[in-house]
Residue frames as qw, qx, qy, qz and C-alpha x, y, z in Angstrom:
[[0.001, 0.887, 0.462, -0.017, 0.00, 0.01, 0.00],
 [0.324, -0.762, 0.104, 0.551, 2.89, 2.39, 0.80],
 [0.384, -0.105, 0.590, 0.702, 4.33, 1.85, -2.66],
 [0.177, 0.646, 0.664, 0.333, 0.99, 2.74, -4.22],
 [0.170, -0.927, -0.252, 0.220, 0.70, 5.91, -2.22],
 [0.420, -0.544, 0.332, 0.646, 4.31, 6.86, -3.11],
 [0.325, 0.200, 0.686, 0.620, 3.62, 6.30, -6.84],
 [0.038, 0.794, 0.586, 0.157, 0.35, 8.17, -6.65],
 [0.260, -0.870, -0.048, 0.417, 2.02, 11.15, -4.93],
 [0.421, -0.320, 0.497, 0.688, 4.84, 11.11, -7.48],
 [0.251, 0.422, 0.701, 0.517, 2.42, 11.05, -10.41],
 [0.084, -0.893, -0.438, 0.057, 0.31, 13.82, -8.81],
 [0.329, -0.724, 0.148, 0.587, 3.38, 16.05, -8.28],
 [0.366, -0.035, 0.628, 0.686, 4.43, 15.42, -11.91],
 [0.136, 0.645, 0.673, 0.336, 0.95, 16.24, -13.26],
 [0.188, -0.915, -0.270, 0.232, 0.66, 19.39, -11.13],
 [0.391, -0.525, 0.324, 0.683, 4.12, 20.49, -12.21],
 [0.324, 0.202, 0.689, 0.616, 3.16, 20.05, -15.84],
 [0.014, 0.816, 0.564, 0.129, -0.01, 21.97, -15.39],
 [0.272, -0.850, -0.031, 0.450, 1.88, 24.82, -13.70],
 [0.419, -0.272, 0.503, 0.705, 4.49, 24.73, -16.44],
 [0.210, 0.402, 0.699, 0.552, 1.95, 24.84, -19.30],
 [0.081, -0.854, -0.510, -0.059, -0.36, 27.38, -17.65],
 [0.248, -0.944, -0.003, 0.217, 2.19, 29.85, -16.30],
 [0.537, -0.512, 0.425, 0.518, 5.83, 29.25, -17.16],
 [0.497, 0.259, 0.629, 0.538, 5.46, 28.66, -20.94],
 [0.158, 0.870, 0.411, 0.222, 3.11, 31.66, -21.50],
 [0.334, -0.894, 0.076, 0.288, 5.33, 33.93, -19.43],
 [0.552, -0.291, 0.522, 0.581, 8.37, 32.84, -21.42],
 [0.419, 0.521, 0.604, 0.434, 6.47, 33.47, -24.63],
 [0.015, -0.971, -0.238, -0.025, 5.56, 36.99, -23.60],
 [0.453, -0.734, 0.280, 0.421, 9.14, 37.71, -22.63],
 [0.558, 0.061, 0.604, 0.565, 10.26, 36.42, -26.05],
 [0.263, 0.772, 0.492, 0.303, 7.75, 38.71, -27.73],
 [0.203, -0.962, -0.005, 0.182, 8.90, 41.73, -25.71],
 [0.542, -0.461, 0.470, 0.522, 12.44, 40.85, -26.68],
 [0.477, 0.390, 0.620, 0.485, 11.35, 40.63, -30.39],
 [0.072, 0.956, 0.280, 0.054, 9.85, 44.12, -30.08],
 [0.347, -0.836, 0.241, 0.350, 13.11, 45.49, -28.80],
 [0.597, -0.118, 0.608, 0.510, 15.07, 43.68, -31.48],
 [0.399, 0.604, 0.575, 0.381, 12.88, 44.91, -34.31],
 [0.050, -0.983, -0.148, 0.092, 12.82, 48.48, -33.03],
 [0.395, -0.672, 0.432, 0.454, 16.64, 48.46, -33.10],
 [0.566, 0.094, 0.692, 0.439, 16.87, 46.52, -36.42],
 [0.300, 0.672, 0.564, 0.375, 14.47, 48.77, -38.29],
 [0.219, -0.775, -0.197, 0.559, 15.44, 52.09, -36.69],
 [0.244, -0.291, 0.429, 0.820, 17.34, 53.23, -39.81],
 [0.028, 0.372, 0.737, 0.563, 14.14, 52.81, -41.84],
 [0.191, -0.737, -0.631, 0.146, 11.81, 54.42, -39.28],
 [0.264, -0.794, -0.125, 0.534, 13.70, 57.66, -38.91],
 [0.200, -0.346, 0.463, 0.791, 14.62, 58.51, -42.50],
 [0.599, 0.569, 0.151, -0.543, 12.90, 59.47, -45.73],
 [0.245, 0.550, -0.694, -0.394, 15.26, 57.51, -47.95],
 [0.481, -0.012, 0.861, -0.163, 13.49, 54.24, -47.31],
 [0.206, -0.007, -0.769, -0.605, 12.09, 52.32, -50.29],
 [0.678, -0.163, -0.076, -0.713, 8.34, 51.65, -50.38],
 [0.813, -0.023, -0.579, -0.053, 9.09, 47.92, -50.03],
 [0.381, 0.102, -0.662, 0.637, 11.11, 48.57, -46.84],
 [0.333, -0.172, 0.256, -0.891, 8.34, 50.77, -45.41],
 [0.805, -0.117, -0.299, -0.499, 5.75, 48.02, -46.12],
 [0.685, 0.041, -0.683, 0.248, 8.04, 45.45, -44.41],
 [0.111, 0.109, -0.562, 0.812, 8.39, 47.59, -41.27],
 [0.542, -0.159, 0.004, -0.825, 4.65, 48.29, -41.29],
 [0.827, -0.065, -0.489, -0.269, 3.93, 44.55, -41.41],
 [0.554, 0.080, -0.688, 0.462, 6.41, 43.67, -38.73],
 [0.047, -0.121, 0.477, -0.869, 5.21, 46.24, -36.22],
 [0.666, -0.132, -0.109, -0.726, 1.57, 45.36, -36.80],
 [0.805, -0.028, -0.592, -0.042, 2.34, 41.69, -36.34],
 [0.368, 0.110, -0.648, 0.658, 4.24, 42.48, -33.12],
 [0.367, -0.217, 0.187, -0.885, 1.30, 44.45, -31.84],
 [0.840, -0.121, -0.248, -0.467, -1.01, 41.49, -32.26],
 [0.739, 0.086, -0.626, 0.234, 1.59, 39.02, -30.93],
 [0.097, 0.267, -0.534, 0.796, 2.14, 41.13, -27.84],
 [0.600, -0.183, 0.140, -0.766, -1.57, 41.16, -26.94],
 [0.888, -0.007, -0.363, -0.283, -2.08, 37.49, -27.71],
 [0.560, 0.208, -0.673, 0.436, 0.99, 36.47, -25.68],
 [0.138, -0.228, 0.500, -0.824, -0.31, 38.39, -22.67],
 [0.717, -0.112, -0.032, -0.688, -3.76, 36.96, -23.01],
 [0.758, 0.090, -0.645, -0.032, -2.34, 33.44, -22.66],
 [0.278, 0.161, -0.704, 0.634, -1.32, 34.11, -19.07],
 [0.470, -0.644, -0.570, -0.200, -4.09, 33.35, -16.55],
 [0.494, -0.799, -0.250, 0.233, -4.49, 35.71, -13.60],
 [0.582, 0.508, -0.013, 0.635, -2.22, 38.16, -15.32],
 [0.178, -0.850, 0.071, -0.491, -2.75, 40.95, -12.74],
 [0.769, -0.595, 0.232, -0.030, -1.27, 38.65, -10.07],
 [0.914, 0.061, 0.200, 0.347, 1.31, 36.84, -12.18],
 [0.450, 0.781, -0.051, 0.431, 2.91, 39.97, -13.72],
 [0.346, -0.851, 0.314, -0.239, 4.21, 40.97, -10.27],
 [0.857, -0.350, 0.368, 0.087, 5.81, 37.58, -9.60],
 [0.808, 0.207, 0.343, 0.432, 7.52, 37.30, -12.98],
 [0.278, -0.528, 0.136, 0.790, 8.41, 40.97, -13.42],
 [0.319, 0.429, 0.660, 0.527, 6.17, 41.59, -16.41],
 [0.059, -0.113, -0.051, -0.991, 4.67, 44.91, -17.45],
 [0.386, 0.305, 0.592, -0.639, 1.16, 45.66, -16.29],
 [0.427, 0.430, 0.768, 0.208, -1.61, 44.56, -18.65],
 [0.189, 0.921, 0.213, -0.265, -2.55, 48.22, -19.26],
 [0.144, -0.740, 0.474, 0.455, 1.03, 48.81, -20.40],
 [0.426, 0.029, 0.835, 0.346, 0.90, 45.82, -22.72],
 [0.361, 0.722, 0.590, 0.017, -2.27, 47.25, -24.29],
 [0.052, 0.933, -0.083, -0.346, -0.72, 50.75, -24.60],
 [0.328, -0.487, 0.666, 0.461, 2.40, 49.17, -26.18],
 [0.468, 0.343, 0.779, 0.238, 0.23, 47.40, -28.70],
 [0.233, 0.910, 0.320, -0.120, -1.35, 50.73, -29.56],
 [0.165, -0.814, 0.351, 0.432, 2.08, 52.35, -29.81],
 [0.439, -0.141, 0.771, 0.438, 3.15, 49.66, -32.31],
 [0.400, 0.631, 0.647, 0.150, 0.11, 50.20, -34.45],
 [0.054, 0.964, 0.055, -0.255, 0.72, 53.97, -34.36],
 [0.354, -0.583, 0.549, 0.483, 4.31, 53.43, -35.32],
 [0.463, 0.213, 0.774, 0.375, 3.24, 51.40, -38.34],
 [0.273, 0.841, 0.467, 0.024, 0.75, 54.02, -39.36],
 [0.077, -0.937, 0.131, 0.315, 3.20, 56.95, -38.96],
 [0.471, -0.333, 0.639, 0.509, 5.96, 55.12, -40.81],
 [0.422, 0.451, 0.714, 0.330, 3.57, 54.91, -43.75],
 [0.121, 0.928, 0.327, -0.127, 2.89, 58.63, -43.76],
 [0.581, 0.033, 0.196, 0.789, 5.56, 60.03, -46.06],
 [0.154, 0.507, 0.272, 0.803, 5.72, 63.78, -46.47],
 [0.443, -0.820, -0.334, -0.141, 4.15, 64.70, -43.10],
 [0.179, 0.708, -0.388, 0.562, 6.24, 67.31, -41.31],
 [0.519, -0.538, 0.454, -0.485, 5.28, 65.88, -37.83],
 [0.907, 0.108, -0.388, -0.126, 5.91, 62.23, -38.88],
 [0.573, 0.292, -0.618, 0.453, 9.15, 61.87, -36.97],
 [0.244, -0.367, 0.459, -0.772, 7.85, 63.49, -33.85],
 [0.845, -0.145, 0.050, -0.513, 4.99, 60.99, -33.72],
 [0.861, 0.192, -0.463, 0.084, 7.38, 58.11, -34.42],
 [0.275, 0.364, -0.609, 0.649, 9.75, 59.27, -31.62],
 [0.500, -0.313, 0.311, -0.746, 6.82, 59.83, -29.20],
 [0.930, -0.067, -0.101, -0.346, 5.39, 56.29, -29.80],
 [0.725, 0.306, -0.550, 0.280, 8.79, 54.71, -29.69],
 [0.063, 0.386, -0.585, 0.711, 9.60, 56.26, -26.32],
 [0.680, -0.225, 0.211, -0.665, 6.19, 55.38, -24.94],
 [0.912, 0.118, -0.359, -0.157, 6.59, 51.82, -26.20],
 [0.540, 0.320, -0.630, 0.457, 9.93, 51.44, -24.43],
 [0.223, -0.319, 0.491, -0.780, 8.55, 52.94, -21.20],
 [0.799, -0.124, 0.021, -0.588, 5.42, 50.75, -21.27],
 [0.934, 0.110, -0.340, -0.005, 7.40, 47.57, -21.77],
 [0.644, -0.722, 0.232, 0.100, 10.02, 48.53, -19.12],
 [0.834, 0.314, 0.062, 0.449, 12.77, 48.48, -21.74],
 [0.457, -0.605, 0.026, 0.652, 15.85, 50.53, -21.05],
 [0.464, 0.741, 0.183, 0.450, 16.43, 53.65, -23.09],
 [0.523, -0.128, -0.196, 0.819, 19.29, 55.91, -22.23],
 [0.033, -0.812, -0.378, 0.444, 18.20, 59.32, -20.96],
 [0.122, -0.525, 0.331, 0.774, 20.46, 61.04, -23.48],
 [0.062, 0.110, 0.817, 0.562, 18.49, 59.34, -26.25],
 [0.021, 0.647, 0.745, -0.158, 15.15, 60.59, -24.99],
 [0.009, 0.376, 0.176, 0.910, 13.26, 63.66, -26.02],
 [0.037, 0.196, 0.689, -0.697, 11.33, 65.12, -23.14],
 [0.155, 0.610, 0.777, -0.015, 7.51, 65.35, -23.20],
 [0.025, 0.800, 0.157, -0.578, 7.52, 69.16, -23.19],
 [0.055, -0.454, 0.576, 0.678, 9.64, 69.23, -26.38],
 [0.135, 0.223, 0.910, 0.323, 7.42, 66.64, -28.07],
 [0.116, 0.740, 0.608, -0.264, 4.30, 68.56, -27.21],
 [0.006, 0.743, -0.111, -0.660, 5.88, 71.77, -28.55],
 [0.085, -0.240, 0.763, 0.595, 6.90, 70.06, -31.79],
 [0.078, 0.414, 0.886, 0.194, 3.35, 68.77, -32.18],
 [0.129, -0.387, -0.190, -0.893, 1.93, 72.24, -31.54],
 [0.638, -0.561, -0.493, -0.191, 0.31, 71.04, -28.29],
 [0.283, 0.370, -0.472, 0.749, 1.79, 73.34, -25.64],
 [0.611, -0.633, -0.412, -0.238, -0.49, 72.40, -22.71]]
C-alpha cells in the first residue's frame, strides 16, 4: 500500500508540475520572447523608421512587422491566466502597459507609412519612447526627447 501511495504522490506532483508549467511558465516565457522581439525589431528597423530615404518595399516590411508584433504582444499576454497577479511575480509589465504598447506599435506602423508629413518623426519618436517605457525596456536618458519638447513640436503646448 505504501508503494501505491508513493507512486500516486509522485504522479500527482508530476501532473501538477506540468499543469503549472503549461499554464504559467510557458506563456510567461512566450511574452518575454515577444517583448524581446519588439526591442530587437525596433533596433533593427530604426534606420528605416527615422529616414525618408526608405524604399516603399522597406516601409511595407516595417509596417507589417510592427503590426504583427502588436498582435503578438496582446495574444501572448492573453495566454497568461491571472495576469494581474502573475505579472508581479515574473516581473512583467502591467496589462494596461501591454495594451498601450500594442497601440504604440500600431501607431508606429501608421506613422511610418505617412511619407511627407512634417510631424511624422515626432510621432514616431513619441510612440517609440512610450513603447519602451510601457514595456520597461531601457532607453538611455540622453536618447530621449522630453515630453515638453514633443508637445511643442506637435503644436500642443499644454
